[in-house]
Structure formats: structure tokens, C-alpha cells
C-alpha positions in Angstrom: -18.3 10.4 -13.6 -21.7 11.4 -12.0 -25.1 10.4 -13.5 -27.0 13.5 -13.5 -29.7 12.9 -16.1 -31.9 9.8 -16.3 -35.5 9.5 -18.0 -37.0 7.9 -14.9 -35.1 8.6 -11.9 -34.2 11.6 -9.8 -30.6 11.7 -8.4 -30.7 14.5 -5.7 -27.8 16.0 -4.5 -28.3 16.0 -0.9 -25.3 16.7 1.7 -22.3 15.3 0.9 -21.6 11.8 3.4 -19.1 9.2 3.5 -20.0 5.5 3.5 -17.9 2.0 3.4 -17.3 -0.2 0.3 -14.9 -3.2 0.3 -13.2 -1.6 3.1 -12.6 1.7 1.3 -14.2 5.1 2.5 -16.4 6.6 -0.3 -18.4 9.9 -0.7 -21.8 10.2 -2.3 -25.0 12.4 -1.8 -27.4 11.5 0.8 -30.4 10.1 -0.8 -29.1 9.2 -4.1 -28.8 5.3 -5.3 -26.1 3.6 -3.7 -25.2 2.5 -7.3 -24.9 6.1 -8.6 -22.3 7.1 -5.9 -20.6 3.9 -6.6 -20.5 4.5 -10.3 -19.2 7.9 -9.5 -16.4 6.7 -7.6 -15.3 4.4 -10.6 -16.8 1.1 -9.3 -18.4 -0.3 -12.4 -18.8 -4.0 -11.4 -21.2 -4.2 -8.7 -21.5 -8.3 -8.8 -20.9 -11.2 -10.8 -23.3 -13.7 -12.4 -24.1 -16.7 -10.4 -23.2 -19.5 -13.0 -20.6 -17.9 -15.4 -19.4 -15.5 -13.0 -19.3 -12.7 -15.4 -19.4 -8.9 -14.3 -22.7 -7.3 -13.7 -22.9 -3.4 -13.5 -25.4 -0.9 -13.2 -28.0 -2.0 -15.8 -31.7 -1.1 -15.4 -31.5 1.3 -12.8 -35.1 0.9 -11.7 -34.8 -2.2 -9.6 -36.2 -4.7 -11.9 -33.1 -6.8 -12.6 -30.8 -8.6 -10.2 -27.5 -7.1 -11.6 -26.9 -4.7 -8.7 -27.9 -7.0 -5.8 -25.3 -6.3 -2.9 -24.9 -6.8 0.7 -25.8 -3.4 2.6 -25.4 -3.2 6.2 -25.2 -7.1 6.4 -28.3 -7.3 4.5 -27.9 -9.6 1.2 -29.9 -9.1 -1.8 -30.2 -5.1 -1.7 -31.0 -3.8 -5.2 -28.3 -0.8 -4.9 -29.7 1.1 -7.7 -33.0 1.9 -5.7 -31.7 1.6 -2.1 -30.8 5.3 -0.8 -27.3 6.1 0.3 -27.2 7.2 4.0 -24.1 8.2 5.8 -22.0 5.3 7.3 -23.8 2.5 5.2 -21.3 -0.4 4.6 -21.7 -1.9 1.2 -20.1 -5.1 -0.2 -20.4 -7.3 -3.1 -22.2 -10.3 -3.0 -21.3 -13.7 -3.8 -23.9 -15.8 -5.2 -27.5 -15.7 -4.1 -26.5 -14.1 -0.7 -26.6 -15.3 2.9 -27.9 -14.0 6.0 -25.2 -16.0 8.0 -22.4 -15.6 5.8 -19.6 -12.9 6.4 -19.6 -11.3 2.8 
């Protein structure tokens, strides 16, 4: 289910690229938000809340909340709702606050 219309964001359809999510190979369009590509691939849970471990998904889509914080290419706390997709990226769910030295 691809998000095509949003009142604030533009979802450009660049060239199709592959990226890695939790050891799966997925496809998306270069330049679109990573969260949009994950949503299109059926990935709805982006992380868990820190205290109660409840699922969090694509919420504000403008980088204001922390529902979409993930580890991208080894860097924690990336807001994937505004981070642009590039070929070959590695995206993983983040556990807790994110740790530069942990292997998520």
C-alpha cells in the first residue's frame, strides 16, 4: 500500500532501488522517506515504546515525534519518516534509546 498523497510531504517516485530491513531485501523509490517504503512493503511496526513495549508506527510523518526512530546504516535515532531512501541502506528496528556501540 503506497502512500501517494499527504497534505505536507511530497513522495517522489525516483528510480526503484533495493535496501535491507531486518535482513530482508526490500524495494522502494530513491528519495522517498524510508518509512514510506517500509509501509509499502507491509511493515507497520517501526519500533516499540520504551517503557511499555507497545508497537509504534508511521505517525506524524514530519519528524516531530519519536515513533519512527530506527537504526540506519548503523546510526541510531534516525527519524525514518523524513530520512530519504538510498540504494543499499540497512535499516533495523531500534531497541530502547539506541546505542552507537550496540549491534541492533
